[in-house]
PLY file of the C-alpha trace (Angstrom):
ply
format ascii 1.0
element vertex 67
property float x
property float y
property float z
element edge 66
property int vertex1
property int vertex2
end_header
-0.02 0.14 0.10
1.42 3.57 -0.87
1.58 6.44 1.37
-1.51 8.05 -0.71
-3.41 5.08 0.14
-3.05 5.19 3.48
-4.22 8.76 3.94
-7.27 8.59 2.27
-10.23 9.51 4.48
-12.98 6.54 4.27
-15.79 8.84 5.38
-16.29 12.50 5.12
-16.89 12.69 8.85
-13.49 11.60 9.20
-11.94 14.73 7.78
-10.49 15.72 11.47
-8.73 12.76 11.70
-7.30 12.57 8.14
-5.67 16.30 8.68
-4.00 14.86 12.10
-2.98 11.72 10.22
-1.61 13.98 7.49
0.36 15.44 10.17
1.71 12.31 11.59
-0.48 12.13 14.57
0.35 15.59 15.65
-2.80 17.38 16.73
-1.08 20.76 17.45
0.69 20.74 14.15
-2.60 19.87 12.35
-4.44 22.90 13.86
-1.41 25.11 13.42
-1.41 23.94 9.61
-5.17 24.88 9.57
-4.87 28.26 11.03
-2.25 28.75 8.37
-4.68 28.05 5.44
-7.43 30.09 7.38
-4.80 32.99 7.50
-3.92 32.82 3.86
-7.87 32.31 2.65
-8.69 35.53 4.65
-5.88 37.37 2.95
-7.15 36.26 -0.43
-10.60 37.38 0.53
-9.69 40.68 1.66
-7.66 41.36 -1.61
-10.81 40.10 -3.80
-12.95 42.31 -1.74
-10.78 45.43 -2.60
-10.36 44.79 -6.28
-13.85 43.33 -7.20
-16.54 45.73 -8.21
-20.00 45.36 -7.06
-21.46 45.21 -10.74
-19.44 42.11 -11.33
-21.33 40.42 -8.71
-24.70 42.26 -9.17
-24.14 43.96 -5.88
-22.67 40.93 -3.84
-19.38 41.28 -2.03
-17.47 38.87 -0.08
-17.48 39.09 3.71
-14.88 38.24 6.19
-17.42 37.58 8.84
-20.02 34.55 8.93
-23.43 35.12 8.71
0 1
1 2
2 3
3 4
4 5
5 6
6 7
7 8
8 9
9 10
10 11
11 12
12 13
13 14
14 15
15 16
16 17
17 18
18 19
19 20
20 21
21 22
22 23
23 24
24 25
25 26
26 27
27 28
28 29
29 30
30 31
31 32
32 33
33 34
34 35
35 36
36 37
37 38
38 39
39 40
40 41
41 42
42 43
43 44
44 45
45 46
46 47
47 48
48 49
49 50
50 51
51 52
52 53
53 54
54 55
55 56
56 57
57 58
58 59
59 60
60 61
61 62
62 63
63 64
64 65
65 66
């Protein structure tokens, strides 16, 4: 069995286990990696908000906050 086959999640509800497994069982490293991804996506969203005109999306603009 290859390394890629070992880390494929069986069910969608096993995503947390998959992320931890990708970090060799280190939950702290998994959380830190996810926080880094969140920060990157927030920066990308901020950039999109700054450069995207309202006419492009028929009045909708992305929002960093949750509804």
